[in-house]
C-alpha positions as a printed Julia matrix, in Angstrom:
164×3 Matrix{Float64}:
 -14.37   -9.76   -6.82
 -10.47   -8.77   -6.4
  -8.7   -10.01   -3.06
  -5.93   -7.51   -2.42
  -2.63   -7.99   -0.4
  -1.32   -4.34    0.44
   2.18   -3.72    1.86
   4.78   -1.35    2.11
   8.1    -0.24    3.62
   9.66   -3.71    2.4
  13.17   -2.01    2.49
  14.69   -4.78    0.44
  13.19   -7.57    2.44
  10.78  -10.28    1.55
  10.36  -13.81    2.68
   8.29  -16.84    2.89
   5.86  -15.34    5.14
   4.87  -12.41    3.08
   4.91  -14.67   -0.14
   2.4   -16.9     1.69
  -0.26  -14.24    1.71
   0.75  -13.01   -1.81
  -0.42  -16.42   -3.12
  -3.61  -16.04   -1.5
  -4.15  -12.98   -3.52
  -5.47  -11.88   -6.65
  -3.39   -8.55   -6.72
  -0.52   -7.29   -4.53
  -0.2    -3.7    -4.21
   3.04   -1.97   -2.89
   3.05    1.77   -1.39
   6.56    2.47   -1.44
   9.99    2.31   -0.08
  10.55   -1.04   -2.09
  14.31   -1.07   -1.56
  15.84   -3.54   -4.15
  13.57   -4.12   -7.03
  14.22   -8.07   -6.18
  11.52   -7.66   -3.96
   8.94   -6.55   -6.76
  10.55   -8.77   -9.12
   9.74  -11.78   -6.73
   6.26  -10.33   -6.34
   5.65  -10.31   -9.92
   6.55  -13.68  -10.19
   3.12  -14.91   -8.16
   0.57  -12.12   -8.65
   0.03   -8.75  -10.6
   1.49   -6.09   -8.82
   0.69   -2.07   -8.75
   3.22   -0.26   -6.86
   4.72    3.17   -6.4
   8.26    4.49   -5.27
   9.06    5.66   -2.07
  11.6     8.12   -0.77
  14.37    5.54   -0.26
  13.91    3.92   -3.69
  16.58    4.76   -5.99
  16.56    5.67   -9.94
  15.67    1.96  -10.78
  12.62    2.06   -9.08
  11.72    5.49   -9.83
  11.99    4.47  -13.73
   9.74    1.33  -12.94
   7.18    2.74  -10.74
   5.2     5.95  -10.42
   4.87    8.43   -7.25
   1.41    8.1    -7.61
  -1.0     5.16   -9.0
  -4.57    6.28   -9.32
  -6.87    3.2   -10.9
 -10.17    1.56  -10.62
 -10.91   -1.52   -9.37
 -14.19   -3.39   -9.07
 -15.77   -0.02   -9.16
 -13.52    1.56   -6.3
 -11.32    4.39   -7.13
  -7.95    3.93   -5.57
  -5.19    6.41   -5.35
  -1.72    5.25   -3.68
   1.22    7.3    -3.08
   4.29    6.75   -0.39
   3.87   10.11    1.59
   0.36   11.08    1.61
  -0.31   11.9     5.3
  -3.78   10.62    6.65
  -7.08   12.41    7.58
  -6.94   15.94    9.04
  -3.18   15.92    8.29
  -2.74   15.33    4.47
   0.56   15.94    2.96
   0.7    19.19    1.26
   1.6    17.83   -2.27
  -1.58   15.78   -2.23
  -4.13   17.66   -0.14
  -5.83   19.78   -2.8
  -6.11   16.96   -5.47
  -7.65   14.83   -2.59
 -10.17   17.26   -1.75
 -11.27   18.21   -5.39
 -11.46   14.77   -6.25
 -11.18   12.42   -3.52
 -10.97    8.64   -4.13
 -12.88    5.96   -2.26
  -9.51    4.27   -1.11
  -6.53    6.5    -0.36
  -3.27    4.29    0.38
   0.18    5.41    1.61
   3.34    3.99    3.46
   6.13    5.64    4.8
   5.32    5.95    8.74
   5.77    2.48    9.25
   2.81    2.82   11.33
  -0.34    0.57   10.25
  -3.3     2.96   10.09
  -6.91    2.31    9.09
  -8.89    5.31    9.4
 -12.11    6.64    7.45
 -12.31   10.31    6.35
 -15.62   11.67    7.12
 -15.0    15.01    5.29
 -13.65   13.31    2.22
 -15.83   10.4     2.39
 -12.86    8.09    1.69
 -11.24    5.2     3.47
  -7.36    5.83    4.49
  -5.16    2.71    4.7
  -1.38    2.64    5.75
  -0.14   -1.15    5.96
   2.35   -0.31    8.19
   5.98   -2.14    7.25
   6.37   -5.17    6.11
  10.39   -5.0     6.18
  12.77   -5.29    8.97
  14.13   -2.19    8.8
  12.85    0.87   10.85
  11.26    1.52   14.38
   8.46   -0.61   14.09
   8.24   -3.64   16.56
   5.95   -6.06   14.37
   5.95   -6.21   10.56
   2.33   -6.01    9.27
   0.27   -5.97    5.68
  -3.45   -5.47    4.97
  -5.45   -7.49    3.03
  -9.33   -7.03    1.91
 -11.75   -7.84   -1.05
 -13.13   -5.42   -3.71
 -16.45   -5.98   -5.06
 -18.91   -4.07   -6.81
 -17.87   -0.41   -5.16
 -17.05   -1.76   -1.77
 -14.39   -2.67    0.34
 -14.85   -5.85    2.48
 -13.36   -8.29    4.89
 -10.22   -5.78    5.79
  -7.98   -7.87    7.63
  -4.81   -6.98    9.44
  -1.7    -9.27    8.77
   0.6    -9.32   11.77
   4.2   -10.96   10.69
   6.87  -12.02   12.92
   8.57   -9.33   15.02
  11.41   -7.73   13.05
């Protein structure tokens, strides 16, 4: 079993509130718009990190992290990208690839809107953790945490942090 903390859109911000949840996870996944790489360097000090770069990320983040991360964990296929859309409104860049070979878990950030939605057509779970940082229009900083075990996604929880 793996306990995963999923965050996105930190925009160069990390604090003890985020790190408290990092310490409880087995892995941390970041869905882009990292901002300063001090964020990911800090996360990596505590737990293994999987991340993608987002549209605000500079050449250093783009050199370290991919646009798309596709992998398997505990029998669950995962695709993380920053700008991916959501069921029935997937981004044009990913739409055909999703239809051809949908993962069990499709994760993106970008919108700063927390969203958990099951796509019945593609039989996948779409997750957007909202924004953990302070930059943007969102009122409450959010993340998601869940467990992966033997092909299942379990105990999905919304983590609400302080208001920005």
